[in-house]
N, C-alpha and C positions, 0 to 999 in steps of 0.2 A: 361485651366483657370489658373489664377495666384495662386490659392489656392493649386495647386499641387506642387508648387516650394518650396523646403526645404530651408527656410531662416527665421531667427528669427523674423524680422520685417514683412515679408510676412505672416508668420504663425499667428502673432498677428492680422494683418489686416484681414486675412481670418476668424479668430474666431469672430472678431467684425462683419464682414459682414454676418456671419451665425446667428447672433442674440445675441451674448454675449456682454454685455455693458461694455467692457473693453477698455483700452487705454494705453498710455504710456506718461510719462513726459519726455520732452527733456530739459536737463540741459545745458543752453548756457552760459558758463563762462570759463575763463582762470584762475580763482582764485583757488589756491591750496586748501584752506580750503573748498571751495564750492565743488570742485571735490572730495575731500576725503569724505565729508559729503554725497554726492550723492552715492558714492560707498558703504559706510557704510549702507546707507539706503537700497540699493539693497541687500546687504549681509544679513541684518536683516530679510528682507522679502522674501529672496530666489528668487529674480527677476533678469532679465537683467537690465542693466543701459544704457541709451542713453545720451551721452555727446557730445555736439557740439561746434565747434568754428566758428566764422563768418569770412567773407571775409576780413574785415578790421582788425580783431584781428590777424589772422594767414594766411600767404600766403608764396609763394616761396621765397620772399624777407624778410620775418619776420613779416610783418604787424606792428601794433602799439605796440605789445607786444615784438617784436624782436624774435618771435618764428615761426619756420617753421612747416608744418604739421607733419613731421617725429619727430621733437623734441616734439611737443605737444603730440603725441602718446606715446612717451617714458615717458613723465611726468605722463600721466594718468596711464600707465601700471606700472610704478614704485610705484605710490601711491597705486594702487590695490595690488601689490605684498607686500607692507608693512603691509597690513591688511588681507592678505591671501584670496583675492577675485580672482576667476578665470578669466583670461583675455578673455577667450572665451565667457564670459557673458557680455562683454563690446562691445557696438556698438558706433562707432565714426561717427559723422555727420558733414558735411560742410554746412553752412548756407549762403544764398545770394551769391553763387559762380557765378562769372560773371565779367563784366567790371566795377563794382562799383568803384574800387580803381583807375581806369584809365579813368574817364569820361572826363578829360581834354585833352585826346588824340583822334586822329581820330579812327574810328571804326575798321579799319584793325589792327592797332597797339594795341588798347585796347582789341580786341577779341583774338589776339594772346597771349597776356599776360593772359587773362582770361582762355584760353585753357591750358596754362602752369600751371595756378593755379589749375584748376580742376585735371589735370594730377598729380600734386604733391600731392594733397589730396588722390587720389585713389592709387597711388603708395605707399603712407605711410600706407595704410590699412584702410582708411575711407570707409564705405560701405553704407552710407546714404547721398545722394547728392542733395542739393536744387539748381536747375538750375535757375538762376535769371539774365535774360538779359534785364530787363525792363529799365535800366538806359540809358539815352541818352549819346552818345559820342559827341566829338567836332564837327564832321561833320554832325550830325543829326540836322534837322530843329528845332531850339529852340522855334519856335512860334506855333508848333502844337504837340499834343501828339504823342508819338512814336507808329507807326502802329503796331497793335497786330500781324500781319503777320511777321513783322520784328523781334519782340520779340520771336515768335515761331521758326522762322528760326534760330536765334542765339542760342536759347536754344538747338535745335537739333545739331548744330555745337558743342556746349559744351558737349552734351551727347556723340557724336562721339569721341571726345577727351578722355572722361572718359572711354568709352568702349575699345578704343585702348590702353589706359594706363593699364587697367586691364588685357587685353589679353597679354600684353608684360611683366607683372609683375610676381612675384613669386606665386601669387594667394593664399596667406596664409589666406586672409580674404574672406568673402562671396562676391559674385558678387554684384556690387552696385545696390541699389534701388534709385528711383528718386522722387523728389518732384518738382512740377511745380507751376506756379502762383506766384504772388507777391503783392497782394493788401494789403500791410502793409506799415508802415513807413520805410524809408531807414535804413540800418544798423546804429545803434547808438541811435535810439529812435525818438520819436515824438517831435514836436516843437510847439504844440498848447496849448492854455489855455482854450479853450471852446470846446464844442461838435461839432467840425467842420469836423469830418470825416464821411464817408458814409459806410453803410453796402453794401458789394459787391452784385450787382444785379445778380440773377441766370442766366440770359441770357448771361452776360459777362463771367461767369464761364463756361457755356456750350461752348461759342465761344473759350475760352482759351483751353479747352480740345480738341476740334475738330481741331483747327489750329495746336496745338502742335502735335497731333497724325499724321496729314497730313505731317508735317515737318519731324517727325521721319521716316515715311514711305519713304519720298523722299531720306533720307540718308541711307536707308537700315537698320533702327533701329527697325524693327518690334518686334524682340525678346526683345529688351530693353524696348519697350513700355509696355510689359507685366510686367515689374518691376517698372512702374510708380505707386506709391502707394497713393499719396495724392496731393491735390490742396490747395495752400495757399489762404485764403480769409480773409476778414475783417467781422467778425460776430457781430461787435458792442461792442467789448471789447477793452479798451485802458486805459492809465493813463497818466497824465501830472505831473506838479510839485507838485500839492496839490490835484488833482482830480483823482477819479477812476470811470470809466464808466462801470457799471455792465452789465453782459450778460442778455439779455432779449430774451428768446427763441421765444416769439411771433413775434419778429422782424426778426427772421431768418427762418421763416416757408418755404419760397420759396427755400432757400438754402438747407434746410433739405430735402425737397421733391426731389430736383434735384439729390442729392448725393445718396439717397435711390434707385433711378432708375438706378444707375451705379453699376454693380456687383462687381467691383474691387476697386474703389477709395473711399477714405475717405477725410476728411478735416484735414489740419494742421492749428492750431490757434496760432498766435504769440501774444505777449504782454498780456498773461493771468495773469501776475503778479498782486498781491494784490486782485484778485477776491476772494469772499467768497467761501468756499469749496463746498457749495451746488450749486453755479453757475458752478464751475468746473465740478462737477458730471453731471449736466444737459448738459453741453457742450459735454461730452463724450457720454451721452445717445443720443445726437442729431448728432453724427457722427463727431464731432471735436475730432478725436481719438488721435491726437498727440498735446499735450499741451506744448508750449514753455514757459520756465521760465528762467529768468536771473537776472535782476535788483533786484527783490524781495529777492533773495538769498544773493546778495552782500549787500543789504540794511540791512538784518538781521546780516550779518557779521559786518557791520559798527556799528550797534546798540550795539553789544556785545563789540566790540573794544572800543567804546566811553565810555560805562559803566565801563569797566575795567580801562580806563584812568582816569575817575573820582574817582574811588576807589583808584588808585595809588596816586593821588594828596592828597586825604583825609588822607591816611594812611602813606605815605612815604615822604611827603614834608619836614618835619623837621628832618628826619633821616640823620645823618652824613654818608658820603661816599656812598650815594645813588644818582646816576644820574637819574633824572626823564626822561621819554620818551618824554613828552610834545607832545604826538601824535596828538591831535587836532590842536595845534598851528603849528606843522610841516606840516600837511596836508594843512592847510589854506595857509601857506607860499608857498608851492609848487604849489598849484592851482593858486595863484596869479602870480607867476613867470612864469608859463607855462599854460596860460588860454585857449589853443587851444581846449581842450576837453569839456569846459563848456560855453565859452563866447557867442557862437551863440545860446545857448539853454536857458540861464537864462536872463530874462529881469527884469526891475524894478529899485528901488533906490539902493544905496550902501548897506543899511541894508538888503533890500529884497534879493539882490543877495548873500550876506553873508549867510543868512538863507538857501537859496536854495542850496548853495554849500555844506552845511552840511546835510540838512534834506529833500531835494527834493526826491519824489518818483522816479524821473528819475535816481537818484543815479549816478551822473557823477563822484563822488569820485572813482567809480570802475576803472576808467582809471588811477588812481594814485597809487594804491597799489604796482605796480611794480617799482615805482620810488625809486631809491636807498636810498634817505633820508627817505622816508616814511617807506620803508621796514626795515631800520635800527632802526627807532623809534619803530616799532611794535615789533621787536626782543628784544629791551630794555624793553618794557612794559611786555612782556611775561617773560623775565628773572627776572625782579624785583618782579613780583607777584608769581613767582615760588620759588625764594629764600627766600621771605618774605611771609609766609603763610597769606592768606587773612583772616582777622577777619570776621566771619560769619555774624556779625551785619551789616557790610558794604555790603556783598552780599545781605542780606535782603533788605537793603536800595535801592540798584541800580539794583539788579537782583532778584526780589522777587519770580518769578516762579522757577528759578534755585535754589534759597535758599530752597524751599520746597523739591525739588528733592534731594538736598544734605542731608537734614535732614533724608529723608527716605532711603538713601543709594543708590539711583539709578543714582547718578551723583557725581563725585568728585569735589573738589574745584580747580582743576588745570585749569588755564586760557584757555588753548587750548581746553580742553573738554567743557568748558562753551561756547566758541565761536562755536564749532561744534554743540552743543545742540541747539543754537539759529537758526542755519541753518536747522537742522533736523526738527525743529518745522514747518518751512515753507513747507518742503517736505511732512510732514504728511498730509497736505491739498491735495496734489496730490495723495498720497497713497489712500486716501478716494475716490478720484474722479475716478481713473483709474482701481480700483479693484472691480469687480462685487460683489454685495451682501454685501458690507461693509458700 
């Protein structure tokens, strides 16, 4: 049985399947503040931390971040080292690994690049791999859904590439575990404004499991199948620009029954951002053991950065020899000049789109923090509010929760610590959900 395998994630899943209502949050972000906050959260609670990058963020060519898997690993490990967090307590995961980035190419070409992508992740030391071959390639029939058997076959091909990469690597990390299934929005987020998504039918999940198992056996991956830990499904949680669709366990009854009948597998839930903490806890109780979170964390980061920008304007606008960051204006300018990451997602009037660019739950701003102009602006903001001590009255005005913590001595007024605290507040919801008895 899988529970006999010594592996951090496998051990956690085995404990859950034995009856413990525990889980793990999967932090999906390439934002350094978010990564550091996730590591600090794990250190405080003496836990492992699961940090993932997606197929469009990070790949063998650099993805939209310009970062390869090996570079991403170095970034995460360097941050961990800076706060004395043991690297052996870090699990790196790859999300939606497959032909996503190359859908405009024929399947042979797209799948070869997908295999190279998976291999690059595993060779870099990632040990949790989401095999996602659900995307159509150029030579797939555009008028019919992609056959589930083809998806399963391509998933097995990707797994074979992963296993081969691990076997030929230095094996410093744990052998990969796998996630299958893909009943979630494509990498990048949802594009709906109404409740037009469906909860995954249990019979489709059962079919996915059986077809994928058969494909694994076809490619001699029986042992790797023992390391398939979870299935991605849509349990009825999602968010749009201004809407949050809450988890309702009554609508997931059939999904819950199905996974309870499987001795090894649990569910992985994507788009759990902005759920109430009681909803998150119920999801873990209902075997949605791996809770993905990403935009909520960068949303909190953006809230803190914007609040600090407003403080900067109030406090330093009339000071000589101080160059303001103009952070909010710089971000708006860069988003308008390079609209590729938001224009397909935000609809409405000019004013409505402007509002969404800043405040949408989808948080498309997260794609712009690596922009050199935006990054420089953030550096100036931090510098200004470090060299010019922030009046506590302004912290009370724009960051009242943090103000109370500063008063009682549990937080300093350093801008970077304030940003981190906002992100940690989100992670506290997940601490409550994944830890039994809390």
